C-alpha positions as CSV (number, residue, x, y, z in Angstrom):
1,M,0.0,0.0,0.0
2,L,1.3,3.4,-1.0
3,T,1.3,5.7,2.1
4,K,3.8,8.5,1.2
5,T,5.2,10.1,-2.0
6,E,7.6,12.8,-2.8
7,A,8.0,14.8,-6.0
8,I,11.2,14.1,-8.0
9,S,11.6,17.8,-8.5
10,V,10.1,21.2,-7.6
11,T,7.1,22.1,-9.7
12,L,7.3,25.1,-11.9
13,P,4.7,27.8,-11.1
14,M,3.1,28.8,-14.4
15,K,0.0,30.9,-15.0
16,T,-1.9,32.0,-18.0
17,V,0.4,32.8,-21.0
18,A,3.3,30.7,-19.6
19,L,1.1,27.8,-18.8
20,Y,-0.5,27.8,-22.3
21,S,3.0,28.2,-23.8
22,G,4.0,25.1,-21.9
23,F,1.1,23.2,-23.4
24,Y,2.2,24.4,-26.8
25,V,5.8,23.2,-26.3
26,N,4.5,19.8,-25.1
27,E,2.3,19.5,-28.1
28,L,5.1,20.3,-30.5
29,I,7.2,17.6,-28.9
30,T,4.5,14.9,-29.0
31,R,3.5,15.8,-32.6
32,T,7.0,16.1,-34.2
33,L,9.4,13.7,-32.5
34,E,9.8,10.0,-33.3
35,H,8.7,7.8,-30.4
36,E,11.3,5.9,-28.5
37,T,14.1,8.0,-30.0
38,A,16.5,9.8,-27.7
39,Y,16.9,13.5,-28.0
40,P,19.3,14.4,-25.1
41,D,20.2,17.9,-26.3
42,L,16.5,18.7,-27.0
43,F,15.5,17.4,-23.6
44,E,18.0,19.8,-22.0
45,E,16.6,22.7,-24.1
46,Y,13.0,21.6,-23.2
47,L,13.9,21.9,-19.5
48,R,15.5,25.3,-20.1
49,C,12.4,26.4,-22.0
50,L,10.0,25.3,-19.2
51,M,12.2,27.1,-16.5
52,G,12.3,30.2,-18.7
53,L,8.5,30.2,-19.1
54,A,8.0,29.9,-15.4
55,A,10.5,32.7,-14.7
56,H,9.3,35.2,-17.3
57,G,5.5,34.9,-17.0
58,D,3.9,36.7,-20.0
59,E,7.2,37.5,-21.8
60,V,7.6,34.1,-23.5
61,E,8.1,34.9,-27.2
62,A,11.9,34.8,-27.3
63,I,11.9,31.6,-25.2
64,L,9.4,29.9,-27.5
65,R,11.2,30.9,-30.7
66,R,14.5,29.6,-29.3
67,F,12.9,26.3,-28.5
68,E,11.3,26.0,-31.9
69,F,14.6,26.6,-33.7
70,I,16.4,24.0,-31.6
71,L,13.5,21.6,-32.2
72,L,13.8,22.1,-35.9
73,K,17.5,21.4,-35.7
74,S,16.9,18.3,-33.7
75,L,14.5,17.1,-36.4
76,G,17.3,17.5,-39.0
77,Y,16.0,20.7,-40.4
78,G,19.2,22.3,-41.7
79,V,18.7,25.8,-43.2
80,D,21.7,28.0,-43.6
81,F,20.6,31.4,-42.3
82,E,23.9,33.2,-43.0
83,H,24.3,32.5,-46.8
84,C,22.2,33.1,-49.8
85,A,21.1,29.8,-51.2
86,G,21.2,31.2,-54.8
87,S,24.7,32.8,-54.8
88,G,26.4,31.4,-51.6
89,E,27.2,34.9,-50.5
90,I,26.8,36.0,-46.9
91,V,23.4,37.6,-46.4
92,S,23.3,41.4,-46.2
93,D,21.5,43.0,-43.3
94,N,19.3,45.3,-45.4
95,M,18.6,42.9,-48.3
96,T,15.5,40.8,-48.4
97,Y,15.5,37.1,-49.0
98,Q,12.7,34.8,-50.1
99,Y,12.3,31.5,-48.2
100,R,12.3,28.4,-50.5
101,E,11.3,25.2,-48.8
102,E,14.1,22.6,-49.1
103,K,16.5,25.2,-50.6
104,G,16.9,28.0,-48.1
105,F,16.9,31.8,-48.6
106,I,17.3,33.4,-52.0
107,A,17.9,37.2,-52.5
108,S,14.6,38.7,-53.7
109,L,12.9,42.0,-54.2
110,L,9.4,40.4,-53.5
111,Q,7.7,41.3,-50.3
112,D,5.4,38.7,-48.9
113,N,5.0,36.2,-46.0
114,L,8.0,34.3,-47.3
115,T,10.3,37.3,-47.3
116,F,12.9,38.0,-44.5
117,Y,15.5,40.6,-44.0
118,G,19.1,39.6,-43.8
119,R,19.5,41.1,-40.3
120,D,16.7,38.8,-39.1
121,L,18.3,35.7,-40.7
122,R,21.6,36.5,-39.0
123,A,19.7,36.8,-35.7
124,F,18.1,33.4,-36.4
125,A,21.5,31.8,-36.8
126,K,22.6,33.1,-33.4
127,L,19.2,32.5,-31.7
128,E,19.1,36.1,-30.8
129,F,15.5,37.4,-30.5
130,T,15.9,40.8,-28.8
131,E,14.3,42.9,-31.5
132,K,10.5,43.0,-31.9
133,E,10.8,42.8,-35.7
134,T,13.1,39.8,-35.4
135,L,10.7,38.0,-33.0
136,Q,7.8,38.5,-35.5
137,A,9.9,37.3,-38.4
138,A,11.1,34.3,-36.3
139,K,7.5,33.4,-35.5
140,R,6.5,33.6,-39.2
141,F,9.5,31.4,-40.1
142,T,8.9,28.7,-37.5
143,R,5.3,28.4,-38.4
144,L,6.3,27.8,-42.1
145,A,9.1,25.4,-41.1
146,L,7.1,23.4,-38.6
147,K,4.0,23.1,-40.8
148,P,5.3,19.9,-42.7
149,Y,6.1,18.2,-39.4
150,L,2.7,19.0,-37.9
151,G,0.6,18.0,-40.9
152,G,-2.8,19.5,-41.6
153,K,-4.2,19.3,-38.1
154,P,-4.3,22.5,-36.1
155,L,-2.5,22.7,-32.8
156,K,-4.9,22.1,-29.9
157,S,-2.8,24.3,-27.6
158,R,-3.4,27.3,-29.9
159,E,-7.2,26.6,-29.8
160,L,-7.1,26.4,-26.0
161,F,-5.2,29.6,-25.7
162,Q,-7.6,31.4,-28.1
163,Q,-10.6,30.2,-26.0
164,H,-8.9,31.5,-22.9
165,L,-8.4,34.9,-24.6
166,N,-12.1,35.0,-25.7
167,I,-13.2,34.4,-22.2
168,L,-11.0,37.1,-20.8
169,Y,-11.7,39.6,-23.6
170,P,-15.1,38.8,-25.2
171,N,-16.1,40.8,-28.3
């Protein structure tokens, strides 16, 4: 008969945005990783991500973007953010680059959802998400890059978070 138990570790206090972000990270892991395959580096990053979410409350964007980029790398997604896929030259900060699935970033004058500035690509390579514009670009990129791994089904964690927002801020 079980009469006494102790937690293996301290629980992480998470509320609202951080809590829903934790659900999102867990859903990404369960939907993208192969079962019974070890991902030791990713597990370490997962723990770092959860601790960051608990520590930073509502300021989670940079933490989530870092985790998504490391998840993509763990999945074998190898995009070179520092070189133009067309010419091989180093990306220029003020030049725009069009993302091409399975190729990388090609210099372009087009402006759409697949276009990114060179300065943002350099930040992606360093996992530096300090600028608001870079964070927005990183979110656009990770949504594009994760889409093939997630398939056509929407993320339940996003739906849950949206329902929470609708309750807090009804129309």
